[in-house]
C-alpha positions in Angstrom: 40.7 135.6 90.9 43.9 137.3 91.9 45.0 134.5 94.3 44.5 131.9 91.5 46.5 134.0 89.1 49.3 134.3 91.6 49.3 130.5 92.1 49.6 130.1 88.3 52.5 132.5 88.1 54.2 130.8 91.1 53.7 127.4 89.5 55.2 128.7 86.2 58.2 130.2 87.9 58.8 127.0 89.9 58.6 124.9 86.6 61.0 127.3 85.0 63.5 127.0 87.9 63.2 123.2 87.8 63.9 123.2 84.1 66.9 125.5 84.4 68.3 123.7 87.5 68.3 120.3 85.7 69.4 121.6 82.3 72.3 119.3 81.1 75.8 120.8 81.2 76.5 119.0 77.9 73.8 121.1 76.1 74.7 124.2 77.9 78.4 124.0 76.8 77.2 123.5 73.2 75.1 126.7 73.4 77.7 128.7 75.4 80.4 128.8 72.7 82.8 126.8 74.9 84.2 125.1 71.8 85.0 128.5 70.2 86.9 129.3 73.4 88.9 126.0 72.9 87.2 123.9 75.7 86.5 120.2 74.8 85.9 117.1 77.0 85.7 113.4 76.4 82.5 113.3 78.4 80.2 116.0 80.1 78.1 115.0 83.1 75.6 116.7 85.4 73.6 120.0 85.2 74.6 123.6 84.5 74.8 124.2 88.3 76.9 121.1 89.1 78.6 119.6 86.1 81.7 117.6 85.4 84.0 117.7 82.4 85.9 114.5 82.1 89.3 114.7 80.5 88.8 118.3 79.5 91.2 120.2 77.3 91.9 123.8 76.4 93.1 123.4 72.8 95.9 120.9 73.1 96.4 121.6 76.8 95.1 118.7 79.0 93.2 120.0 82.0 92.1 116.7 83.6 88.6 116.3 85.0 87.0 119.6 86.0 84.0 120.5 88.2 82.0 123.2 86.5 79.0 125.5 87.0 77.5 128.3 85.0 77.0 131.7 86.6 73.3 132.6 87.0 74.0 136.3 87.2 75.9 136.2 83.9 73.0 134.4 82.2 70.6 137.1 83.4 72.7 139.6 81.5 73.0 137.5 78.4 76.5 136.4 79.0 78.0 132.9 79.4 80.4 132.5 82.3 81.5 129.1 83.7 83.5 128.6 86.8 85.8 125.5 86.8 87.9 123.8 89.4 90.2 120.8 89.6 91.4 119.2 92.9 93.8 116.4 91.9 96.7 115.2 94.0 98.6 114.0 90.9 97.9 116.9 88.6 97.7 119.6 91.2 95.0 122.3 91.7 93.5 124.4 88.9 90.7 126.9 88.9 89.3 129.8 86.8 86.5 131.0 84.7 85.5 130.4 81.1 83.8 133.1 79.0 81.9 131.9 76.0 80.5 135.2 74.8 82.2 138.3 73.4 84.9 138.7 74.6 85.6 134.9 75.0 88.4 133.2 76.7 89.4 132.6 80.3 89.9 134.7 83.4 91.4 134.5 86.9 93.1 131.2 86.1 95.4 129.8 88.8 97.1 126.4 88.8 99.2 124.2 86.6 98.8 122.0 83.6 101.1 120.0 81.4 102.2 121.2 77.9 101.4 118.3 75.6 104.2 118.3 73.0 105.8 121.4 74.4 106.2 124.4 72.1 107.5 122.7 69.0 111.3 122.3 69.4 111.2 124.1 72.7 110.7 121.3 75.4 108.3 123.1 77.7 106.9 120.6 80.3 104.3 122.5 82.3 102.6 125.9 82.4 101.6 127.6 85.6 98.9 130.3 85.6 99.0 133.0 88.3 95.8 135.1 88.1 95.9 134.8 84.3 93.2 136.4 82.0 93.2 136.0 78.3 90.2 137.1 76.2 89.6 137.7 72.5 86.9 139.5 70.6 84.7 138.1 67.8 87.5 139.0 65.3 90.0 136.9 67.2 92.0 139.9 68.5 93.2 140.2 72.0 90.7 142.1 74.2 92.3 141.5 77.6 95.4 139.9 78.9 97.0 140.1 82.4 98.4 138.0 85.2 101.5 135.9 84.9 102.7 132.6 83.3 105.5 130.3 84.4 106.9 127.7 81.9 108.9 124.8 83.2 111.6 123.4 80.9 112.8 120.1 82.3 114.6 118.7 79.3 118.3 119.8 79.2 119.2 122.3 76.5 122.9 122.4 75.9 123.6 121.8 79.5 121.5 124.7 80.8 119.6 124.3 84.1 116.1 125.7 83.5 114.3 123.7 86.1 113.2 126.9 87.9 111.4 127.9 84.7 110.8 131.1 82.9 108.1 133.6 84.1 106.6 136.8 83.0 103.5 138.9 82.6 100.7 138.6 80.0 99.6 141.6 77.9 97.9 142.4 74.6 100.4 143.3 71.8 99.4 144.0 68.1 96.1 142.1 68.4 97.7 139.0 70.0 98.1 137.9 73.6 101.8 137.9 74.6 103.9 136.7 77.5 107.5 138.0 77.8 109.2 135.4 80.0 112.7 135.3 81.5 114.7 132.9 83.7 115.9 134.1 87.1 119.3 134.9 85.7 117.8 136.9 82.8 120.2 135.0 80.4 117.3 133.0 78.9 114.2 134.8 77.5 111.1 133.4 75.8 108.5 135.5 74.0 105.2 133.7 73.4 102.3 135.2 71.5 99.0 133.7 70.3 95.7 134.7 68.8 92.1 133.7 69.3 92.4 130.5 67.3 95.2 129.2 69.5 97.9 129.7 66.8 101.2 130.6 68.6 104.6 132.0 67.8 107.5 131.5 70.3 111.0 132.9 70.2 113.5 131.5 72.7 116.7 133.5 73.1 119.8 132.5 75.1 122.8 134.7 75.9 125.8 132.4 75.8 128.2 135.1 77.1 130.8 134.3 74.4 131.0 130.6 75.4 132.1 128.8 72.2 131.2 125.4 73.6 127.7 126.5 74.5 127.3 128.3 71.1 128.3 125.2 69.2 125.8 123.1 71.2 123.0 125.5 70.6 123.7 125.6 66.9 123.3 121.9 66.7 119.9 122.3 68.3 118.7 124.7 65.6 119.4 128.0 67.4 120.6 130.9 65.2 123.1 133.5 66.2 121.6 137.0 66.6 122.2 140.3 68.3 120.4 139.1 71.5 122.3 135.8 71.7 121.2 132.5 70.1 117.6 132.3 69.0 115.2 129.5 68.3 111.9 130.4 66.7 108.9 128.1 66.4 105.2 128.2 65.8 102.2 125.9 66.1 98.8 125.7 67.7 97.7 125.0 71.2 
């Protein structure tokens, strides 16, 4: 009787493994809370262990086509964690982990993606992640933020050369994720903060060092004179 029972248990376990192994990634993403974390895709293919997200986006940020797989260890503890990678000669490499349960967000993200539409009036072209982690609790408040960001500004701003970008560290500040970025010279500073819904606020400050020509050019672009130089404030949603 015991051998028969063991065979039944083994058969049930095998059937369960087969069901889990072939569970569609599309359904898993719907159950994981990926949409709450801001992940969407034009098409989702494959299983939870070997899936593909075609034309994926993180909010308004285009991520391209990603290979993705769910973590079995996380599932055993009731959490949802998805590893994603992109190997694209045109877009460059991108990798990280998506967390769909509380706290939700992304972790260990490395690579680059374009900034669709920039940051309002601030013409940011690309954003590079360096070990970046940003997670929010169920109330939408920042639970963890670390690593670094680098923003590339390719469009000219009053003759400034910002092609080397602005970079800085991520941290939680007053319930929001915040990155305090600066150019290599330190004359240009960008403070970017955002909440769990993707709503951001950005403040771009440029020290013109008493250059009247530069001050006039920045005024025409909407910058306002302040104690830290000329400042342009904008807000929107990723």
